[in-house]
N, C-alpha and C positions, 0 to 999 in steps of 0.2 A: 568543373566539378558536377555542375547543373547537368551536362550533356552525359557524364559518366552515370548520374543516377538515372536518367530517363532510359539510357541502355540497359541499366541494371535491372530495373522494374520490368523492361520489356522482355529481356532474357530469361529472368526468373518468373514471369508471368504472376507478379505479385498481387495484382488486383486489376480489375475490369474498369473502364471509364466510368460505367453507371453506378459502380459500389460507393458506399458512403464510407470515408475513413476518419477514424478517431486517432490522433496523435497523443501519445502520452508525453507531456512535457514538464521536467522537473524545474528548468530554469539553467541548468548546468549547459556548457557550452556543446555538448553532443545533441540533445533534445531541441536546444534553441536554434541550431544550424540546420537541423533536420526541418523545423518548421518554416524557416526561411526558404529553404530549397523546395518544400512543397508550394510556399505561396508563388515563388518565382517561377515555378514551373506551370503554374496555373491549375494546380490540382486542388479541387474542392476538399477541404477538409475542416475538422474542428479540433479543438484542444481539452484534453483532460489534464487536471493537476490534482496531485496529491498533497495535502499538507499534513505530514505525520506527526507534527508537533513535537520533534525530538531534539530540535536544536534552539528552542527558545524564539528570541527574536528573528535569528535568521531564517527560521522556517516561515514565519509571517512574512518576512522580507521576500522570500522567493515567491510567495503567493502573490503579492502584490506586482512584483515584477512580471510574472507570467500573465497576470490580468492586463497589465499594461501591454505587453507583447501582443495578446490576442487583439486588443483594441488597435493596436498599430497596423496589424496585418488584416483586420477587417474580419475575423473568424469568431465563431460562436465559441464559448468556452463552460467547461464545466468544473466546479471545485468541490472537493470535499475534505473535511477535516476529521482526523481520527485520533482517537485516545490509544496509540500504538502500544505503549508501555503496559497500560491495563489490560489489552487485548492478549499480550504476550505473557502476563502473568496468570491470567485467568487460564489460558490454555497450555500453559507450561512449555512454552517455545521460545526461541530465541527473538530479539527485537528484529532481526533482518527477516526471520522467518514471517513474523507477524505482519511487518510491512507488506511482504511480497502476497500474503494470503488476502490483506485487506484491499491491496489494490486489484489483484485478480478479481474479487468478488465484485468490487464496485465496477471495474471494466466490464464486465460479465453483465451486469444489471444495466449499464448504459447501452450496451449494444441491444439488449432485448428491449428496452423501454424506449430508446431514441432511434432505433433502425439502423444502427451502424453495421457494416458487413466486415470491417477490418480494424485491428488497433495496430498502429504503427507506432514501433518503439526505434530508440536511437542507437541499439547495439552496433558496433562496428568490427572490423578485423581484428584490433588488437583484443577485444572483450572475447572474440572467439579463441585466439591464441591464448589469452590468460585461463579460459575455460578447459581448454585441452591440458594445459600444464598442471592446473589443479587437479582433473581427473586423474592424470598420471601419478600425481602425488598421493593422491587419496587410494588409487586401485581403480581400474578400469578394464573394460573388454573393447572391442573394435568400435563399438557405438559411442563410447565415451571420446574417442580420438576423432571423431568428425566434426567436432566445433559446434557452433550455433548455427543452426539451419536458416535460410533466408526466409522460409514461411514454416510456420508450427500451428496447425490449426487455423484459428482467426488471427494469430498474432503475425505480423509481417516486419521484416528488417531491411529497410530499403538503403541503408547505410552500411550493408555489410562488405561491401566492395572497398570501403574507405579505411584508411589507416586513421590513427589519432593526429597524427603529424598533418594530413591532407586537411582534416577538419580545424584544426588550429589555423592552419594557412588560410582557409576560406573565411574563417571568421575575422581574421585580423586584415585581411585584404579588402573585407567589405563593411568594416568597421562595426562589426555585430558585437554587441554588450551581451554579457551573461553573468551568471552568479557562481561565484566559488564556494563548493563545499569544502570546509576545512577537514572534515572526516577522510576525504579522499587522499589526504597526505599521511595519515597516520597508518604504520604498519602493523598495526595490531589485528586489523583483519587480513585474513588469508590472501585474498585477491590483491590488495593493496601490497603487501609483500612480495606477491609475485610481481606485480607492475613496476614497483620501485627498485626491488634488489635483485629479483632474478632474471628478468627480461635484459637489463643492462649488461650483465655478464655474458648472457648468450649473445647479444649484439657484437660484444666483443669478438667472440668467435666467429659469427656471421653478420655482418653490417646489413645484409638484405634479408633479415629475419623473415619480415612481414610477405614479400614476396614468395621467398621460400616456403612458407606455411602454406600460402594458398595453392601452389603446386602440390604440396604434401597433401593436403586436404582432398584436392581432385582425386589423386591417387587411392586415398584412403576411402574415400565415398565409393569409387568404382569397385575395389577391393570387398568393401562390405555388402555392396550389391551383390556381388559372385557369392559370398559367403552365405548371404541370407537365400539364395535360391537353392542353395546345397542343403540348408538346414530345413527349408520349406519341404524339398523333396524327401529328406529323411524323416521329417515329422509325418509325412503321408505314409510312409512305409511303418514307422515304428508306434506310432500313437494310435490306439484302437479304441472305439468307444464301447462303453460296458452298458450303455443306457443312462445310468445315472451319474457314472464317472469314467475313468479311462484306464487302460492298462498298456503296458510297454514290454514286449517279449525280451526278456534278459538274453537269451542267445542271440536274436538278430542285432541287439544293441552292442553287444561284445563283439560283433564280427564287422562293425562299422569302423571306419578309419578314424582316428581321434574321437571316440565315443565319448569322452568325458564332457568335450565342449559341446557336442552334439545334444547330450543329455542336458546340459544346463541351458541350452538354448530352449529347449523343450519344456523344462520345469519352470522357467523364470515368468512366463505368464500366471503360473499357478501361486507365485509369491515364494518360491524356494531361492535361496541365494546361492552363490558359489561355493561356500564352505560347506553347505549342506550338501550339494552336488559332490564335492570332494569325499565327505564321509560316506555317503551313499555307495560310490565306485569302490570304496576301499571294503565295504561289507558286502558287494555283490556275491562274491564267491563264498561267504561266509555261512554261517546257519541263519536260515530264513526267520522272519518274525520281527526285524527291526521295524520300526515305525518312524516316519519323519514328519515334522509338522509345521506348516506356514500358518499364516493368519487364518485362512479359510479352508485349507485342504490338509486330509492326512495322505500321506505317502507309505504303503506298506509293502515290504519286500518280502515276497512269496517266493516258493520254489521256481517257478518258471516266469513269474510276472512281477512287474512292479505296479501296484494298483494306487490309482490317484482318485481319492473320494471327497466329495465335499463333507467338511463337518457336520454332524448332525446336532441340531439345535436341542435335541431332547436327549442326546447320548446318556447323560448322568440322571434323567427324570423318569419318573413312573407315573403311571395313570391308574385311576381308580375306576372299577367298573362296577356299577350298580346293576340291580335287575332290570331296571328301565333303561339302562344304556343302550342306545342303538348304533352308535358309530364313535370311534375314538382313533385319533392320529397320534403316533409317536415314533419318533426318529424318521426312518424311511418308509414306515408301513402305515397302513390304513387299517382297521379291523372293524368289521361290521357284525352285529349279533342279533340272533332270531331265537325265539323260544318255540317250537313246534312239538305236536302230538306224534308220537312214534308212527301211527299208521299213515300220516300224511308226508312221510319223509322216504325218498329213495336215496339210499346211501350209495356214494361213488367213491372210488380211490382217486383222491385229489389232495396233494400235500398242501394246498392253498385253503383246503376247507377242513374244518375240524367239527366231527360230530361228537357231542360229549353228552354223557348222561347228565341231564339237568338236576335231577335230584340228590346227585353225589357231590354237587358243588356248593362251595360256602363262599357266599357273598358278604362283602364286595370282592370281587376279583382283581388281581393286580397285574398290570401288563407292565414289565420293566426290562432294562437290558440284563443278559445273561452276567453272571458273575462267578468267580473262580469259587470252587467247592459245590456248586450247583449239581444235584443230580435227580434222575426220574428213572421211571420203568418203560423202556421203549416199548410201544405197541407190539406185541407178538413175543416178548420176552417175559421171564419171570424175576430176573434180578435187576438190580439197581445198577445204573450206568451213569458215569459223569458226564455231564454236558459237553464238557472240553473233549472227552473221550470221543463222544458220539460225533462231534464235528469233525474229528480226524478220520473216523471211520467213514463218514459221509464225503470226504475229501472238500469240505468247505473251504474256499480260499480264505486266507489271513485276513484279507480287507473286508471280507464279509462277515468273519466272525466277529469283529468288533461291532457289528450292526446287528446281531442276533438278538430278537426279544422273546422273552417266556412270558407265559400266562401261568399265573399263580392262584391256586385256591386254598386259603389256609397257609398251611406249610409245605403243600406238595405243588410241584410243577405239573400241570393238566397239560401244558403244549408247548412245543418249540416251535413257535409261530413260523409258519411256513414249510415246517420238515416233517415232526413226527409229534403223536399225541401220546399221553401216559396210558399204559395198558390199564390201569385201575379204573379209569373213565371212559372205558370204549362202550358202544352200544352192544348190550345183550338182550336175551330174549325177556329179561325182567324190567327192561327200561321200558318206562311211560311216556316220559317226557325228553324231547332233545333240544340240547343248546347248540344251535349252528353258529361257528364263527368263520368268516371268511377274511382271507388275508389279501391285501392289494399292496404291490410295490408301487410307491411313489416315485416319478422320475424328476 
């Protein structure tokens, strides 16, 4: 098994000889065998042990055992005790998730403070098989069928070549002691249920389940690589930058083979799930205007495009502008303000600059998102017009409509920021002072 370990490390290029390795050791058979193999191979490493204090005296017994193991192997050890239940209650998460988060955070700080380059964990082939079956049961795509990778960021899994049976045989043949975690026997945890009740049934169908799984993983990983290349090519064609966000041409998308899965892969990095993608595809040929929301992005279905834009922190807020205010930022825009004498100003036709009659303004002004029912008198017109109708006439895309801001004086809108001022506030021969407002689009 030692030779297999060294070959696997070399084949997977898990780490370089000069790198410092930290091995996570719980005291169970898998991590203890990993520590013994690393020691037998002459690989320098240190041990990290987490005492989650979940099993009373058993947890403390694990800690003592691992400390003695480190002493026996002559390696440095780091130990941390956690109040896992309190952390779980405080953050509203499960005990298992709390343990994972606490371990990950501590391991990260050890790497940073002690100069370790990699963290070795004792995950093995059966763990990977159980992960795939768990993912299948819960629902997954091709990525969830690849199992546990031998390396993921700073985490390495040197035992991923080995089955649970191989590890047990090595421990018994070398007289290695370990600690039993009685919670591994209960089937109330999903992974234990798969381990104790699902896999034995599958092995009745295929006694060589683990070796077959290895070959299946090789084919799935290869297929995933080809699939990712196709997605990358399609993404380069379909996803266009708009400066602040992105857009996808609907016609190009619909021309793509299996466009639903392509769209899902494109939207996944923006936080959209498969159910949202399915609903979006159903709405593609219907009336535009639907909006889909992830944690950080809004996706707007327009006539020709799907627009993906970051959520605006100030979307529902408003800003008060006093006479002394010189600059304000709201949503995706920044406005600057200047009070000027009429004779000093040369007017120009720029939709991002508003020249307003200062003496007609009522301070403080208000900068806010437009809302249903807003109206103004567009420059050059005599009658009132709804802001919503104005945006339709201007062919403003749906995703940008949600981000349009208006400048209000008293009860009147004086400017649709970046588009048109109100005719009542235009510069005339009677204007003495001008209020110059400039609109800058933030990226």
